N, C-alpha and C positions, 0 to 999 in steps of 0.2 A: 331642123332646129339646132341639133348638136353642132353642125357645121357653122351656122351663123353665130352661135354662142362662142365657139372656139375662135372664130375670126375676131370677135369683139374682145375676147380675153387676150389674144396675141397682140392686138393693136394697143390695148391698155397697158400691157407689160412693156411694150416698146416705148410708150409714152412715159412711163415711170422711169425707165432706165435712161431715157433721153432728156429727162427734166421737163417734159411737156405735161405737167401735172393736171392742168385744167382740162386738157384733151383726154388724159387718162381717166379723169373723173367722169366726163361725159360718157366715155365708152363703158366704164364699169356700171354706171346707172342703166345703160342700155342692156348690159349683160344681166343685171339684177332683174330687169323686167322680164327677161327670158326665163331665168331660173334663180330664185332667191337663195343662193348658197351663202352660208355664214362667212365664208372666206371673203366674199365680195363685200358684205356688210362691214366686216372688220377693216378692210382696205379703205372703203369710203370714209369710215370714221376717222382714220388717221390722215387721209388726204385733205379733209376739209380745212384744217388749220393752215395748209399750204396754198390754198386757193386765193385768188385776188378778191378784194372786198372794197366796195365803195363806202362802207360804213365805218370800218375800223381805222382809226387814225394812226399816224406814224408811231405814236407811243404805245400802240396796242390797245387803246381804250375805245370801247364801243359807246355810241351815244345812248342817252336815256330817253325812253319814250313814255313819259308820264301822262297824266290826265289833262294837261293843258291842250288847248286847241292847236297850238303851233306844233307840239310834239306829235299829236295824233295825225295832223296833216303830213308831217315829215315821214311818219310810218307808212302811210298810204303811198306817198310819192316814191319812197324807196322800194316798196313792194311791187310797183308797176313794172320794173325791169331788173329785179334782184336776181343775182346769180345764186348758185347753191349755198355758198357760205353765208351770204346775207339773208337768204331765206331762213336759214337755221337761226340766225340772230333775231330776225323779226318774229319768227314763231315763238321763240323763248320770251320775247318782250310783248306778246299779244295781250297779256293780262296786267301789264304795268300801268295801264290807265284805269278807267272805271269799267264796269261790266258792260255798259252799252258800247263803249269803244272797243272792248275786247271782242264783243260779238261781231261788230262790223269788220274788225281786223281778221278774225277767223273766217268770216264769209269771203273776204277778199283773197284768202289763202286757199280757196277751193281748187282742187287739182294738184296742189303741191305735194301732198303726203304720199300718194300712191306709188310713185316711182322712186322714192328715196328713203332707205331704211333709217337714215339719221333723223329725218323729219318725223318719221313714225315714232321713234323713241322719244323725241322731244315733245310730241303731242301727249304721249302717255305721262311723261314727267310733269307736264303742265296740269293734267287731270289729277295726278297724285298729290300735287301741291295744294289743291282745293283753294284757289285764289278768291272765290266768291261763294258765299253760303246762304245768302238771303233768298227768299222766294221771289223777290223782285229781279233776281239775276238769272231767271230761267232761260232767257234767250241766249245768254252766253253759253250755257251748257247745251242748248240745242245745237249751237254751232260746233262745240267741242265734239259732241257725239256724231254730228254729220261728217266732220273731218275724220273721226275715228273709223267710220265706215269705209274710208279709203285705205285703211291699214290692211295689207295683204300678207304680212309676215305672221305666220301662225303663232310664234312665240310672243311677239309684241301684241297681237290681238288678245291672247290669253291674259297678258299683263293688264291690258285695258279693262277687260271684263272683271279682273280681280279688284279694280278700284271700288267696286260695289261694297266690299268689306270696309274700306276706308270711309266711304260715304255714310254707311250705317253707324260707324263708330264715332265719327267726328262732327256730324251735321245733325241738326234738329230733325226729329223723326219724320215730320210731314214732308220737308224738303228732300230728305234722304230717300224716302219712298218714291217720290216723283222721279228723282234722278236715276235710281236703280231701274225703275220701270221703263223710263225713256231709253236708257242705255241698252237694256235687253231688247226692246222693240227695234231700235235702229240696227243693232248687231244681228238680229234675226233676219232682217231684210237685206243685209249687206251680202255681197258676193262672198263665197267661202274663201278663207285664206289659202295661200299656196304653200305647199310643202314640196321641195324639189326632189326629184328622183336621184338615186345614187349616181354620181358622176361616171360617165363612160370612160373608156380607155383613152380617148382623145382629150377629154376635159380634165380628168383627175390630175395629170402632171402640170397642167396650166394653173390649176387652183393651188397646187403645192408651191409653184414658183411665185404665185401672187402672195401667198402667206410669207414666203421668204423675203420678198421685197418689202412687204408691209412691216415686218419685224425690223428691217434696216431703217425704214423711214421713221418708225417709232423710236428707235434707238437714237437717231439723229435729233429728233425732237426732244428727247429726254436730256441729251447732251447740251442742247441750247438752254433748256430749263436750268440745268446745273450751273450755267454761266449767267443766269438771269439775275437781275437786281431784285432782292427780296422786297425792297420798298415799292418797286414798280408792281410786283405781283400783288402786294397788299392793296395798293392804290386801285388796281383793277377790280378787286373784290369790293372795296368801299364805293367805287363809282357805280357798280352794277351789282348790288347785294343779292338780287334774285337769280343771278347767273351762276349756276353750279359749276360750269366748266372752269371758270376762273379759280374757284375753290379747289377743284381737283388738281389743277396745275400747281397751285401753292402747296397743297398737301403732298404731292409727289416730291416737290423741292425739299420740304421739311423731312419727309421720311428718309430720303437719301442722306440727310445729315443727322439722322438719329433724333430729331426733335419729336417728342411725343404728341405735339399738337397735330402733326400730320396724320398720326394714327386716329386721333379723335375726329378729325374732319372726315376721313374715309368711313369711319364707323357711323357717324351721324348722317352722312349722305345717303346711307341705306338703312336708316333707323327702323323702318317698318319691317325689315327683313332680319333683324338681329336675333340671335339665339340667347339663351340664358347666360352663357359664359361671356359673350360679347357685351351684353347689358352690364354685367358685373365689371368688365374691363372699362367700359365707358364711365361708370361711376367712380372707379379708382382714379382714372385720369383727371376727372373734374375735381375730385377731392384733393388731389395732390397739386394740381396746377391751375385750377379755375381762377383763383384769386390773382395769381401772377399774370395770367393772360388778360386780365382787366386793365393792367397798366395803371395810369393815374385815375381811372374811373373807380378803382377800388376804394378811394378815399371818400366817395360820395354815394356809393350804392350799398345796400344791405345784402348780407349773405342770404337772408330769407327772401324768397321771390326771384332769386337769380336763376336764369335758365339759359343754357347754351343750345343752339341749333346749328347743325352743319358746321360746327367748329368755332362759332363766334357767338358772342353774347346776343341773345334775342329778346330777353325780358329782364327787367330790373326795377328795383324800387329805389328812387333817389331820396336820401335822407341825410342831411348834413347841416350843422349850424354854422359851419365855417364859410363865410361869403368868399373868402380867398380861394378855398378849395373848389367851390362851385364855379367861380369865375375862371379858374385855371383850366377846367375841362370843357368849357363852352366851345363848341366848334371842333372838338377832338374827333378825328375820323372814325374812332372806334364806335361812336354813336350810330354810324351809318347802317349797321346790321341790326339795330334794335327795332323790334316789331312792337313791343309792349313796354311803355314807359309809365310807371306808377310812382306814387309818393308825392314829393314836393319839388318837381323840377322848376328851375327858374326860367324866365322868358328867354334868356340868352341860350339856354340849353335846348328847351323844347321847340322853340320857333326857328332854330338854325336849320339851314337847308341840308346840313349833313344827315339829318334824320329822314332820309328819303325812303326808308323801308317802314316807317312808323305806321301802325294800324290801330293800336290801342293807346289811349292817353288818359291819365288822371289829371284833372285841372279844376281850377275855380273859374268864376266868371271873368276875373281880371285877365287870366291867362288866355281864355277864349277870345277876349277882346283884343289881346295882343296878336293872336293869329288873324283876326279880322282886319286889323289895321295894316298888316303886312300884305294883305290882298293877294295871297298865294294859295292856290288850291293844293290841298294835301290828299293823301290816300287814307286818312284816318277813318276807320269803320266803327270803332267802339269808343265812346266818350264816357268816362266816369266823372261826373260833374258834381262838385261840391256846391250845394245851394248856398246862396248868400244869406246873411243874417237878416231876418225881417226887421224893418225899421221900428216895429213896435215890440221887439223882443223882450224888453223889460216889462212891458205890460203883461206879456204872456207868463213870465215867471212870477209876477206878483199875483197872478190869478190863482186863488186857492182851490178852485173847483176843477181839479184835473179830470175827474170822471165825466163832468158835463161842462166842457169848455164854454166859457162865456165870451171869450175873445177869439177872433180869427186872426191867424198869422197873415201879415200883409208884406209882400216883397216890394222893394223899391223898383219902380219901372226902369230906372237907370241901370240897376244891377242886371236886369234881365235883357236889356237892349241888345247886347252882343249875340244873344241866342235867337233873335228875331230873323236874322239873315243866314248865318252860318255858311257864307260863301266859301270859307276856307275848308269846309268838310263836306264836299258834295257826295261822298261815298258813305256817309254815316248810315249805319244799319242797327246799332245797338246803343241805347242811351240809358245810363245807370245814374240815378240821382242819389246823392249822398248828402245828408244834412250837415251843416257846418258843425265841426266837432264840439264847439262850445255851446251849441244850441240844439243838441240832438233831440231834446224833448219837444222842440217846435213841431215835429211831425205829428204829434198828438193833436195839433190844432188845425191841421190841413184837411180840407174836404176835397173830394174829387174835382170839383170845379176850380179849385185853387191851382190845379195842374193843367188847366185848360190851355195855357200858353204853349204847351208842348205840341199841340195839334196845329199850331199856327206856323211852326218852323217849316222851311221849304222841304226838309227831308222827312216830314212826318209820315208820308204815305209809303216810304220805302223802309221804315224801321221794322225790324222783326222782333226786337226785344226791348222791353222797358222795365227797369227796376226802380222802385220807389218805396217810400214808407207812408203809412196812413193808419189811423186808428182802426181796430178790428171791427168796430160798429159800422164803419163805412165801407167794408170790403165788398159787399154785394152791390152797394151804390156805385162803387168804383167800376166794377165789371160792367154794370149796366151803362155807365157813362162811356166806357171804352167801346163796348159793342155798338153803341149808337154812332160812334165815329168811324165805323168800319175799319178798325185799326188792327193790324196783325200783331198781337202783343202777347208777351209772356210776363207775368207779374210776380215778383219775388218779395217777400216780407222779411224783416229782421226780427229776432226773438226778444221778447220781454213781455211783461204782463199786458202792456197795452199794444205792443207791436209784435204780432206773430207772423211767421213767414209762411207763404204758400206760393204755389206756382199754378197759373191758369193759362191754358192753351186753348185758343179759339178755333173752332172748325169753320167751314165755309158758311154754315148757317148762323155764325156769330154766337153760338152756344159754347159754353166753356166746360172743359174737363179740368178739374182742379186736383192737384197733389198737395197734401198737407203733411209735411215731414216733421216727425217728432224726433228729437235727439234721444239718446238712451236714457238720459236723466229726466225726460219729460213724460215718460209713460206712467205718471202718478196721478192720483186724484186731484192734487193741487193744480197741475197743468191741465188736466182734463176739463176742469170747469171753464178755463179760459178758451181752450180749443172748442168747447161746446158753444160758447158765445160766438166764436168765429164761424162755426157751422151754421148757426142761426142767421148770422149776417149774410153769409154766402148764399143761402137759400133765397134771399130777397133779390138776387141778381140772376142773370141768364145762365144758370149752372145746371147741368144735367147729372153730373157725377162728381163725388169727392172721394178720393182715395187717401186714406190715412196710412202713413208708413212710419215704422219705428227703426231708427238706426241701430246697428249693432245686433248682438244676439239676444238681447233682453226682450221680454214680452211685456205687454201691457199689464199693469196691475189690475187685479180683479175689480176694484172699485172704480178705477179709471175707465175700464171697458164698460162697466155698468153705466157710468155717467154719459159716455159717448153714445152708447146704444139708446139711452133714454132720450137724448136730444135728437138722434137720427130718426127715432120713431115719430117725432112730431113734424118731420119734414116730408110732406106728401109728394112733392115733385122732384126730389133730389135723391139719387141713390148714393148711399154712404157705404164704403167698403173699408172695413177695419182690418188691421194686421192679424194674421192667424196666431 
């Protein structure tokens, strides 16, 4: 084995020195399969940018493989005879479509990962990004973990297993538990990872020579980057916002010129590994430069809600009364990295194709209609929808009997029409319904059946989260209505005398576990009376357990606890857990 390994390494070294880099890459992958030395992995990482590609255009731009049928077909056609560099690009783009397409793409990549350390790291990076979180996307994760079983590098295998911590932290408990169990099961059945023996006298000098040549190749690459056009480097990021390699190249370019944004990019690219001092440095950089890095977007977005990820703006709240400022930033390439767009974005901003990374949108029915009219599928997963004003809104406000509504809110069918199809949002997983600001009290007049149109939209069966408002007397009726629809839902309420918040999570038996959170100022007898009414209402629905929590370090007032205990004692089939 040592002789064959040495032969492969000598031939690879000759290929690098002779400029036959594609040949050297093949030989190094052969050597890696014999013994996974880190020097070989490092050389392969540097070589990949020098390899030929059928996907990368002359300007250095790689194509986008979104959720359109044409892009998905292009991905599979390219995968059929992809070389090492293109396989890396394709694997990184596996989740650029929807979860179903991602699953089929990863299935087509069977056998790619085992013999190439670059693909092994790319797969782990894909898992760490958690591109899909809904229970309806399990098949995607089945394929991710199946490819993970091909990872034979012990260090990279350990990194994949460590994603369990991310899943538990960032994903809803039920889905996270399934993912962790699936990951553990697949890894337990996978062949053990390989750890190379110390290199012998014949191999050691060849690995040293390989490291030397790798350093020279990397230095040449950095020299090219220093001569690169910064506008082209930025364009590469905006064209493929999910590609971290483009951000690393730009970060290196900036660091060599003393630009602090390069430091931020490097820090945020490994955000889950940062220590306390690095977290502090990240905050300092954003405090000093975050507004400047927004460029013209700073005129239309709020400081509150602004979030940077991997060095670029990822979430923002649009709020401006200046039509001129809003029009000026429509189509600006800086929107390309935005994942979460809240506030009052105009149609020209929100619907523009530059927002290719958008996953969360706040909109009204008119903006949703604009998306539908453009007939372009987006990757939006969360929609915060402002409900229209009911056409009988005046009658609702003229009704003096707030406690016993005599009038039902009626939405105009024309306002809801765009929501009947939602062709523009095939990946929708979370729907958050917000009452129109001028008619927030309308929610008091809505019964569960008034939200029945939600279950008619095409994405209803894939939704994992629904937030809405309803009178507390209808809480149990709402949960019964949802349970009858076999709908995987979490329900959140907003606080007021009539509208109290709670969260209900359904199990496989369609029975609900409810969390009823009290703010620190709500642990009083006044609020206990209203929460007591809510408990009584919840008991009328398919509820097994209600857990009352109190924010902060305060405790429930004695009279508040007595009131809640009195109500709980009247509920025969519901367990009520009060804060200690």
